[in-house]
A tleap script that builds the chain and sets N, CA, C and O, in Angstrom:
source leaprc.protein.ff14SB
mol = sequence {
  NMET LEU CYS GLU ALA ALA LEU SER LEU LEU
  LEU THR ALA ASN ILE VAL TYR ALA ALA GLY
  PRO PHE GLU VAL THR ILE GLU ARG ASP VAL
  THR ALA THR MET ARG ASP GLY VAL VAL LEU
  ARG ALA ASP VAL TYR ARG PRO LYS ALA ASP
  GLY GLN PHE PRO VAL LEU LEU GLN ARG THR
  PRO TYR ASN LYS SER SER GLY VAL ASN PHE
  GLY ILE LYS ALA ALA ALA ARG GLY PHE VAL
  ALA ILE ASN GLN ASP VAL ARG GLY ARG TYR
  SER SER ASP GLY ASP TRP TYR THR PHE GLN
  HIE GLU SER ALA ASP GLY TYR ASP ALA VAL
  CGLU
}
set mol.1.N position { 55.694 143.833 190.251 }
set mol.1.CA position { 54.956 144.401 189.141 }
set mol.1.C position { 54.211 143.307 188.374 }
set mol.1.O position { 53.073 143.500 187.947 }
set mol.2.N position { 54.855 142.177 188.209 }
set mol.2.CA position { 54.211 141.072 187.507 }
set mol.2.C position { 53.005 140.569 188.288 }
set mol.2.O position { 51.982 140.213 187.702 }
set mol.3.N position { 53.127 140.542 189.614 }
set mol.3.CA position { 51.995 140.120 190.452 }
set mol.3.C position { 50.819 141.079 190.301 }
set mol.3.O position { 49.668 140.649 190.223 }
set mol.4.N position { 51.110 142.390 190.260 }
set mol.4.CA position { 50.042 143.376 190.091 }
set mol.4.C position { 49.328 143.191 188.761 }
set mol.4.O position { 48.102 143.280 188.696 }
set mol.5.N position { 50.085 142.934 187.703 }
set mol.5.CA position { 49.492 142.729 186.382 }
set mol.5.C position { 48.637 141.460 186.366 }
set mol.5.O position { 47.545 141.452 185.797 }
set mol.6.N position { 49.130 140.397 186.989 }
set mol.6.CA position { 48.376 139.142 187.036 }
set mol.6.C position { 47.087 139.319 187.840 }
set mol.6.O position { 46.025 138.839 187.442 }
set mol.7.N position { 47.193 140.015 188.979 }
set mol.7.CA position { 46.015 140.262 189.796 }
set mol.7.C position { 44.988 141.107 189.046 }
set mol.7.O position { 43.789 140.834 189.096 }
set mol.8.N position { 45.470 142.124 188.359 }
set mol.8.CA position { 44.579 142.975 187.569 }
set mol.8.C position { 43.871 142.163 186.492 }
set mol.8.O position { 42.669 142.321 186.282 }
set mol.9.N position { 44.607 141.302 185.816 }
set mol.9.CA position { 44.023 140.461 184.771 }
set mol.9.C position { 42.996 139.502 185.364 }
set mol.9.O position { 41.924 139.303 184.793 }
set mol.10.N position { 43.323 138.911 186.508 }
set mol.10.CA position { 42.401 137.983 187.165 }
set mol.10.C position { 41.121 138.681 187.586 }
set mol.10.O position { 40.032 138.153 187.362 }
set mol.11.N position { 41.228 139.869 188.199 }
set mol.11.CA position { 40.044 140.608 188.619 }
set mol.11.C position { 39.191 141.010 187.433 }
set mol.11.O position { 37.965 140.910 187.484 }
set mol.12.N position { 39.830 141.462 186.370 }
set mol.12.CA position { 39.098 141.853 185.164 }
set mol.12.C position { 38.373 140.650 184.577 }
set mol.12.O position { 37.217 140.762 184.171 }
set mol.13.N position { 39.033 139.511 184.528 }
set mol.13.CA position { 38.413 138.304 183.980 }
set mol.13.C position { 37.202 137.900 184.814 }
set mol.13.O position { 36.175 137.503 184.264 }
set mol.14.N position { 37.315 137.998 186.139 }
set mol.14.CA position { 36.184 137.644 186.995 }
set mol.14.C position { 35.010 138.572 186.776 }
set mol.14.O position { 33.864 138.124 186.790 }
set mol.15.N position { 35.261 139.833 186.577 }
set mol.15.CA position { 34.189 140.793 186.346 }
set mol.15.C position { 33.506 140.516 185.012 }
set mol.15.O position { 32.278 140.520 184.927 }
set mol.16.N position { 34.287 140.280 183.987 }
set mol.16.CA position { 33.737 140.064 182.654 }
set mol.16.C position { 32.919 138.783 182.601 }
set mol.16.O position { 31.870 138.745 181.958 }
set mol.17.N position { 33.386 137.732 183.271 }
set mol.17.CA position { 32.733 136.436 183.168 }
set mol.17.C position { 31.903 136.075 184.403 }
set mol.17.O position { 31.493 134.924 184.553 }
set mol.18.N position { 31.650 137.048 185.290 }
set mol.18.CA position { 30.984 136.755 186.559 }
set mol.18.C position { 29.574 136.190 186.365 }
set mol.18.O position { 29.223 135.202 187.009 }
set mol.19.N position { 28.787 136.772 185.524 }
set mol.19.CA position { 27.412 136.309 185.325 }
set mol.19.C position { 26.985 136.634 183.910 }
set mol.19.O position { 27.337 137.674 183.352 }
set mol.20.N position { 26.224 135.726 183.350 }
set mol.20.CA position { 25.705 135.979 182.019 }
set mol.20.C position { 24.685 137.089 182.046 }
set mol.20.O position { 24.247 137.500 183.121 }
set mol.21.N position { 24.302 137.580 180.896 }
set mol.21.CA position { 23.287 138.640 180.878 }
set mol.21.C position { 21.932 138.092 181.338 }
set mol.21.O position { 21.494 137.027 180.901 }
set mol.22.N position { 21.289 138.840 182.222 }
set mol.22.CA position { 19.977 138.480 182.737 }
set mol.22.C position { 18.933 139.408 182.129 }
set mol.22.O position { 19.231 140.549 181.775 }
set mol.23.N position { 17.706 138.905 182.011 }
set mol.23.CA position { 16.595 139.796 181.720 }
set mol.23.C position { 16.385 140.646 182.972 }
set mol.23.O position { 16.756 140.240 184.073 }
set mol.24.N position { 15.787 141.827 182.799 }
set mol.24.CA position { 15.658 142.777 183.906 }
set mol.24.C position { 14.189 143.052 184.203 }
set mol.24.O position { 13.381 143.251 183.296 }
set mol.25.N position { 13.862 143.060 185.496 }
set mol.25.CA position { 12.542 143.452 185.973 }
set mol.25.C position { 12.686 144.800 186.675 }
set mol.25.O position { 13.602 144.981 187.477 }
set mol.26.N position { 11.793 145.749 186.384 }
set mol.26.CA position { 11.855 147.082 186.979 }
set mol.26.C position { 10.579 147.347 187.775 }
set mol.26.O position { 9.470 147.169 187.272 }
set mol.27.N position { 10.755 147.774 189.018 }
set mol.27.CA position { 9.636 148.217 189.854 }
set mol.27.C position { 9.828 149.705 190.093 }
set mol.27.O position { 10.887 150.122 190.563 }
set mol.28.N position { 8.831 150.507 189.781 }
set mol.28.CA position { 8.934 151.964 189.923 }
set mol.28.C position { 8.254 152.433 191.209 }
set mol.28.O position { 7.252 151.867 191.646 }
set mol.29.N position { 8.822 153.473 191.795 }
set mol.29.CA position { 8.251 154.153 192.971 }
set mol.29.C position { 7.944 153.210 194.133 }
set mol.29.O position { 6.880 153.297 194.745 }
set mol.30.N position { 8.872 152.320 194.429 }
set mol.30.CA position { 8.749 151.438 195.593 }
set mol.30.C position { 8.969 152.292 196.835 }
set mol.30.O position { 9.949 153.032 196.916 }
set mol.31.N position { 8.064 152.192 197.801 }
set mol.31.CA position { 8.122 153.063 198.974 }
set mol.31.C position { 8.949 152.461 200.103 }
set mol.31.O position { 9.006 151.245 200.289 }
set mol.32.N position { 9.585 153.356 200.844 }
set mol.32.CA position { 10.305 153.001 202.072 }
set mol.32.C position { 9.966 154.078 203.092 }
set mol.32.O position { 10.166 155.266 202.838 }
set mol.33.N position { 9.458 153.665 204.239 }
set mol.33.CA position { 9.074 154.615 205.274 }
set mol.33.C position { 10.220 154.788 206.257 }
set mol.33.O position { 10.712 153.819 206.835 }
set mol.34.N position { 10.633 156.025 206.437 }
set mol.34.CA position { 11.718 156.338 207.357 }
set mol.34.C position { 11.210 156.320 208.793 }
set mol.34.O position { 10.001 156.284 209.022 }
set mol.35.N position { 12.110 156.344 209.749 }
set mol.35.CA position { 11.735 156.221 211.168 }
set mol.35.C position { 10.799 157.329 211.636 }
set mol.35.O position { 10.065 157.147 212.607 }
set mol.36.N position { 10.816 158.495 210.947 }
set mol.36.CA position { 9.916 159.585 211.349 }
set mol.36.C position { 8.639 159.628 210.513 }
set mol.36.O position { 7.871 160.586 210.604 }
set mol.37.N position { 8.408 158.600 209.702 }
set mol.37.CA position { 7.180 158.485 208.939 }
set mol.37.C position { 7.233 159.041 207.526 }
set mol.37.O position { 6.276 158.861 206.773 }
set mol.38.N position { 8.306 159.707 207.137 }
set mol.38.CA position { 8.429 160.254 205.783 }
set mol.38.C position { 8.645 159.096 204.804 }
set mol.38.O position { 9.413 158.174 205.077 }
set mol.39.N position { 7.958 159.161 203.663 }
set mol.39.CA position { 8.040 158.098 202.655 }
set mol.39.C position { 8.987 158.524 201.540 }
set mol.39.O position { 8.820 159.582 200.933 }
set mol.40.N position { 9.988 157.679 201.280 }
set mol.40.CA position { 10.905 157.884 200.155 }
set mol.40.C position { 10.573 156.851 199.086 }
set mol.40.O position { 10.109 155.754 199.394 }
set mol.41.N position { 10.812 157.209 197.829 }
set mol.41.CA position { 10.477 156.317 196.720 }
set mol.41.C position { 11.719 155.979 195.909 }
set mol.41.O position { 12.621 156.797 195.731 }
set mol.42.N position { 11.729 154.735 195.422 }
set mol.42.CA position { 12.882 154.241 194.669 }
set mol.42.C position { 12.420 153.412 193.480 }
set mol.42.O position { 11.317 152.864 193.475 }
set mol.43.N position { 13.275 153.332 192.485 }
set mol.43.CA position { 13.089 152.393 191.384 }
set mol.43.C position { 14.037 151.230 191.648 }
set mol.43.O position { 15.206 151.433 191.976 }
set mol.44.N position { 13.524 150.009 191.503 }
set mol.44.CA position { 14.312 148.813 191.788 }
set mol.44.C position { 14.471 148.011 190.502 }
set mol.44.O position { 13.489 147.684 189.835 }
set mol.45.N position { 15.709 147.700 190.166 }
set mol.45.CA position { 16.056 146.932 188.973 }
set mol.45.C position { 16.595 145.590 189.445 }
set mol.45.O position { 17.571 145.539 190.195 }
set mol.46.N position { 15.954 144.487 189.003 }
set mol.46.CA position { 16.337 143.155 189.458 }
set mol.46.C position { 16.612 142.239 188.268 }
set mol.46.O position { 15.996 142.368 187.211 }
set mol.47.N position { 17.552 141.309 188.462 }
set mol.47.CA position { 17.681 140.264 187.445 }
set mol.47.C position { 16.427 139.395 187.477 }
set mol.47.O position { 15.921 139.077 188.553 }
set mol.48.N position { 15.935 139.020 186.334 }
set mol.48.CA position { 14.746 138.171 186.265 }
set mol.48.C position { 15.210 136.716 186.348 }
set mol.48.O position { 15.265 135.992 185.354 }
set mol.49.N position { 15.545 136.321 187.595 }
set mol.49.CA position { 16.058 134.973 187.841 }
set mol.49.C position { 15.887 134.648 189.315 }
set mol.49.O position { 15.777 135.547 190.149 }
set mol.50.N position { 15.865 133.374 189.629 }
set mol.50.CA position { 15.793 132.947 191.019 }
set mol.50.C position { 17.164 133.088 191.664 }
set mol.50.O position { 18.193 133.039 190.990 }
set mol.51.N position { 17.159 133.263 192.974 }
set mol.51.CA position { 18.422 133.328 193.697 }
set mol.51.C position { 18.611 134.653 194.395 }
set mol.51.O position { 17.790 135.563 194.284 }
set mol.52.N position { 19.716 134.742 195.120 }
set mol.52.CA position { 20.072 135.967 195.816 }
set mol.52.C position { 21.125 136.712 195.007 }
set mol.52.O position { 21.986 136.104 194.373 }
set mol.53.N position { 21.041 138.035 195.039 }
set mol.53.CA position { 21.963 138.867 194.287 }
set mol.53.C position { 22.463 139.999 195.176 }
set mol.53.O position { 21.731 140.457 196.054 }
set mol.54.N position { 23.685 140.456 194.969 }
set mol.54.CA position { 24.173 141.612 195.733 }
set mol.54.C position { 23.385 142.864 195.344 }
set mol.54.O position { 22.883 142.980 194.226 }
set mol.55.N position { 23.289 143.797 196.294 }
set mol.55.CA position { 22.482 145.003 196.098 }
set mol.55.C position { 23.367 146.240 196.017 }
set mol.55.O position { 24.307 146.403 196.795 }
set mol.56.N position { 23.050 147.102 195.065 }
set mol.56.CA position { 23.688 148.412 194.935 }
set mol.56.C position { 22.620 149.466 195.205 }
set mol.56.O position { 21.630 149.552 194.478 }
set mol.57.N position { 22.820 150.268 196.252 }
set mol.57.CA position { 21.859 151.314 196.613 }
set mol.57.C position { 22.447 152.670 196.258 }
set mol.57.O position { 23.545 153.022 196.690 }
set mol.58.N position { 21.696 153.425 195.462 }
set mol.58.CA position { 22.095 154.784 195.110 }
set mol.58.C position { 20.989 155.729 195.551 }
set mol.58.O position { 19.844 155.604 195.118 }
set mol.59.N position { 21.339 156.672 196.411 }
set mol.59.CA position { 20.377 157.674 196.874 }
set mol.59.C position { 20.798 159.000 196.259 }
set mol.59.O position { 21.967 159.378 196.334 }
set mol.60.N position { 19.859 159.705 195.655 }
set mol.60.CA position { 20.248 160.900 194.906 }
set mol.60.C position { 19.253 162.048 195.052 }
set mol.60.O position { 18.045 161.821 195.124 }
set mol.61.N position { 19.764 163.293 195.096 }
set mol.61.CA position { 18.883 164.456 195.040 }
set mol.61.C position { 18.629 164.896 193.593 }
set mol.61.O position { 17.929 165.881 193.360 }
set mol.62.N position { 19.196 164.167 192.619 }
set mol.62.CA position { 19.152 164.581 191.212 }
set mol.62.C position { 18.176 163.802 190.347 }
set mol.62.O position { 18.338 163.787 189.127 }
set mol.63.N position { 17.180 163.161 190.917 }
set mol.63.CA position { 16.136 162.422 190.217 }
set mol.63.C position { 16.571 160.985 189.926 }
set mol.63.O position { 17.449 160.736 189.100 }
set mol.64.N position { 15.948 160.072 190.609 }
set mol.64.CA position { 16.251 158.653 190.475 }
set mol.64.C position { 16.110 158.159 189.039 }
set mol.64.O position { 16.763 157.190 188.652 }
set mol.65.N position { 15.279 158.804 188.258 }
set mol.65.CA position { 15.069 158.389 186.871 }
set mol.65.C position { 16.301 158.581 186.000 }
set mol.65.O position { 16.402 157.980 184.931 }
set mol.66.N position { 17.238 159.411 186.447 }
set mol.66.CA position { 18.465 159.601 185.665 }
set mol.66.C position { 19.385 158.392 185.761 }
set mol.66.O position { 20.369 158.313 185.026 }
set mol.67.N position { 19.087 157.445 186.657 }
set mol.67.CA position { 19.912 156.252 186.816 }
set mol.67.C position { 19.372 155.027 186.112 }
set mol.67.O position { 19.746 153.905 186.455 }
set mol.68.N position { 18.505 155.215 185.137 }
set mol.68.CA position { 17.893 154.084 184.439 }
set mol.68.C position { 18.951 153.211 183.765 }
set mol.68.O position { 18.935 151.990 183.921 }
set mol.69.N position { 19.858 153.819 183.025 }
set mol.69.CA position { 20.872 153.035 182.308 }
set mol.69.C position { 21.730 152.232 183.266 }
set mol.69.O position { 22.016 151.061 183.019 }
set mol.70.N position { 22.149 152.868 184.374 }
set mol.70.CA position { 22.939 152.168 185.374 }
set mol.70.C position { 22.156 151.002 185.958 }
set mol.70.O position { 22.694 149.903 186.092 }
set mol.71.N position { 20.891 151.227 186.308 }
set mol.71.CA position { 20.067 150.178 186.896 }
set mol.71.C position { 19.894 148.982 185.977 }
set mol.71.O position { 19.992 147.836 186.416 }
set mol.72.N position { 19.640 149.245 184.717 }
set mol.72.CA position { 19.449 148.160 183.751 }
set mol.72.C position { 20.750 147.392 183.541 }
set mol.72.O position { 20.747 146.161 183.522 }
set mol.73.N position { 21.855 148.105 183.384 }
set mol.73.CA position { 23.148 147.436 183.181 }
set mol.73.C position { 23.539 146.606 184.402 }
set mol.73.O position { 24.027 145.485 184.260 }
set mol.74.N position { 23.327 147.150 185.594 }
set mol.74.CA position { 23.682 146.425 186.817 }
set mol.74.C position { 22.834 145.163 186.962 }
set mol.74.O position { 23.366 144.095 187.267 }
set mol.75.N position { 21.529 145.273 186.749 }
set mol.75.CA position { 20.648 144.111 186.879 }
set mol.75.C position { 20.968 143.056 185.829 }
set mol.75.O position { 20.910 141.860 186.118 }
set mol.76.N position { 21.301 143.473 184.636 }
set mol.76.CA position { 21.657 142.528 183.574 }
set mol.76.C position { 22.936 141.772 183.919 }
set mol.76.O position { 23.176 140.686 183.393 }
set mol.77.N position { 23.749 142.336 184.790 }
set mol.77.CA position { 25.014 141.713 185.195 }
set mol.77.C position { 24.924 141.001 186.551 }
set mol.77.O position { 25.943 140.574 187.095 }
set mol.78.N position { 23.710 140.872 187.096 }
set mol.78.CA position { 23.540 140.082 188.299 }
set mol.78.C position { 23.493 140.846 189.603 }
set mol.78.O position { 23.775 140.276 190.657 }
set mol.79.N position { 23.144 142.124 189.561 }
set mol.79.CA position { 22.985 142.930 190.768 }
set mol.79.C position { 21.546 143.405 190.876 }
set mol.79.O position { 20.856 143.544 189.866 }
set mol.80.N position { 21.095 143.650 192.089 }
set mol.80.CA position { 19.856 144.390 192.301 }
set mol.80.C position { 20.290 145.841 192.488 }
set mol.80.O position { 21.074 146.140 193.388 }
set mol.81.N position { 19.794 146.734 191.653 }
set mol.81.CA position { 20.147 148.150 191.740 }
set mol.81.C position { 18.927 148.932 192.207 }
set mol.81.O position { 17.836 148.803 191.652 }
set mol.82.N position { 19.133 149.745 193.241 }
set mol.82.CA position { 18.049 150.559 193.789 }
set mol.82.C position { 18.445 152.021 193.671 }
set mol.82.O position { 19.465 152.434 194.223 }
set mol.83.N position { 17.651 152.803 192.960 }
set mol.83.CA position { 17.865 154.243 192.829 }
set mol.83.C position { 16.764 154.952 193.604 }
set mol.83.O position { 15.589 154.858 193.247 }
set mol.84.N position { 17.142 155.659 194.663 }
set mol.84.CA position { 16.160 156.278 195.556 }
set mol.84.C position { 16.298 157.795 195.543 }
set mol.84.O position { 17.400 158.330 195.658 }
set mol.85.N position { 15.164 158.482 195.401 }
set mol.85.CA position { 15.146 159.933 195.570 }
set mol.85.C position { 15.265 160.239 197.057 }
set mol.85.O position { 14.555 159.648 197.871 }
set mol.86.N position { 16.157 161.157 197.416 }
set mol.86.CA position { 16.296 161.517 198.824 }
set mol.86.C position { 15.097 162.332 199.276 }
set mol.86.O position { 14.290 162.786 198.465 }
set mol.87.N position { 14.998 162.504 200.557 }
set mol.87.CA position { 13.900 163.230 201.198 }
set mol.87.C position { 13.692 164.609 200.550 }
set mol.87.O position { 14.623 165.402 200.412 }
set mol.88.N position { 12.441 164.861 200.161 }
set mol.88.CA position { 12.068 166.170 199.643 }
set mol.88.C position { 12.450 166.433 198.196 }
set mol.88.O position { 12.291 167.555 197.715 }
set mol.89.N position { 12.943 165.435 197.499 }
set mol.89.CA position { 13.352 165.623 196.107 }
set mol.89.C position { 12.545 164.696 195.206 }
set mol.89.O position { 12.355 163.521 195.523 }
set mol.90.N position { 12.079 165.222 194.100 }
set mol.90.CA position { 11.347 164.507 193.057 }
set mol.90.C position { 10.190 163.700 193.631 }
set mol.90.O position { 9.234 164.301 194.122 }
set mol.91.N position { 10.226 162.370 193.596 }
set mol.91.CA position { 9.038 161.608 193.998 }
set mol.91.C position { 8.979 161.294 195.492 }
set mol.91.O position { 7.992 160.725 195.959 }
set mol.92.N position { 10.013 161.651 196.246 }
set mol.92.CA position { 10.006 161.372 197.688 }
set mol.92.C position { 9.347 162.504 198.470 }
set mol.92.O position { 9.417 163.671 198.083 }
set mol.93.N position { 8.708 162.136 199.576 }
set mol.93.CA position { 8.033 163.106 200.436 }
set mol.93.C position { 9.040 163.790 201.361 }
set mol.93.O position { 10.218 163.436 201.400 }
set mol.94.N position { 8.547 164.769 202.096 }
set mol.94.CA position { 9.363 165.461 203.084 }
set mol.94.C position { 9.976 166.741 202.553 }
set mol.94.O position { 9.754 167.133 201.407 }
set mol.95.N position { 10.751 167.384 203.414 }
set mol.95.CA position { 11.447 168.630 203.060 }
set mol.95.C position { 12.934 168.350 202.927 }
set mol.95.O position { 13.526 167.635 203.735 }
set mol.96.N position { 13.517 168.926 201.896 }
set mol.96.CA position { 14.935 168.692 201.622 }
set mol.96.C position { 15.794 169.788 202.220 }
set mol.96.O position { 15.633 170.968 201.909 }
set mol.97.N position { 16.699 169.383 203.073 }
set mol.97.CA position { 17.736 170.258 203.617 }
set mol.97.C position { 19.048 169.530 203.393 }
set mol.97.O position { 19.231 168.409 203.869 }
set mol.98.N position { 19.956 170.159 202.676 }
set mol.98.CA position { 21.214 169.514 202.299 }
set mol.98.C position { 21.879 168.831 203.495 }
set mol.98.O position { 22.200 169.482 204.489 }
set mol.99.N position { 22.081 167.538 203.395 }
set mol.99.CA position { 22.793 166.683 204.355 }
set mol.99.C position { 22.145 166.557 205.734 }
set mol.99.O position { 22.702 165.864 206.585 }
set mol.100.N position { 21.030 167.172 205.993 }
set mol.100.CA position { 20.440 167.126 207.321 }
set mol.100.C position { 19.946 165.723 207.690 }
set mol.100.O position { 20.145 165.278 208.820 }
set mol.101.N position { 19.314 165.032 206.758 }
set mol.101.CA position { 18.699 163.736 207.066 }
set mol.101.C position { 19.430 162.565 206.407 }
set mol.101.O position { 18.981 161.424 206.516 }
set mol.102.N position { 20.535 162.823 205.733 }
set mol.102.CA position { 21.158 161.777 204.916 }
set mol.102.C position { 21.638 160.579 205.717 }
set mol.102.O position { 21.450 159.442 205.283 }
set mol.103.N position { 22.248 160.796 206.863 }
set mol.103.CA position { 22.761 159.665 207.651 }
set mol.103.C position { 21.628 158.763 208.121 }
set mol.103.O position { 21.674 157.551 207.913 }
set mol.104.N position { 20.627 159.337 208.743 }
set mol.104.CA position { 19.507 158.538 209.263 }
set mol.104.C position { 18.715 157.896 208.121 }
set mol.104.O position { 18.359 156.721 208.199 }
set mol.105.N position { 18.439 158.662 207.064 }
set mol.105.CA position { 17.665 158.105 205.943 }
set mol.105.C position { 18.448 157.015 205.216 }
set mol.105.O position { 17.870 156.012 204.797 }
set mol.106.N position { 19.742 157.201 205.067 }
set mol.106.CA position { 20.570 156.183 204.430 }
set mol.106.C position { 20.555 154.890 205.232 }
set mol.106.O position { 20.439 153.796 204.678 }
set mol.107.N position { 20.674 155.038 206.560 }
set mol.107.CA position { 20.615 153.860 207.441 }
set mol.107.C position { 19.257 153.172 207.312 }
set mol.107.O position { 19.186 151.953 207.155 }
set mol.108.N position { 18.181 153.957 207.379 }
set mol.108.CA position { 16.835 153.390 207.292 }
set mol.108.C position { 16.606 152.706 205.936 }
set mol.108.O position { 15.955 151.664 205.869 }
set mol.109.N position { 17.133 153.286 204.871 }
set mol.109.CA position { 16.964 152.705 203.539 }
set mol.109.C position { 17.637 151.335 203.461 }
set mol.109.O position { 17.094 150.408 202.860 }
set mol.110.N position { 18.799 151.209 204.059 }
set mol.110.CA position { 19.494 149.918 204.054 }
set mol.110.C position { 18.741 148.900 204.889 }
set mol.110.O position { 18.602 147.743 204.493 }
set mol.111.N position { 18.260 149.326 206.035 }
set mol.111.CA position { 17.521 148.396 206.912 }
set mol.111.C position { 16.219 147.978 206.265 }
set mol.111.O position { 15.462 147.201 206.847 }
savepdb mol mol.pdb
quit
């Protein structure tokens, strides 16, 4: 039990002190072309700093703009956050059919 508490404290400390607050750069409606030619659009939130940062990709049928707060907070903490509208929803092209294209589009978005 003591080990679990120490590990929890250590992980929490690393998260809190991992990176200082960064200024944030936002790119809206960045396009990604899927293997079948359909264009999906995403908002990209980046720390305004040199270097490489881990990426958080969120694909949603509920409007990428609803993730603004998450994107800004993540980028300020040293992550690149990408909020993408899925196929056929909001700013992305194509026709939306629940779960039909999610596996392939998710793979293509990562690549």
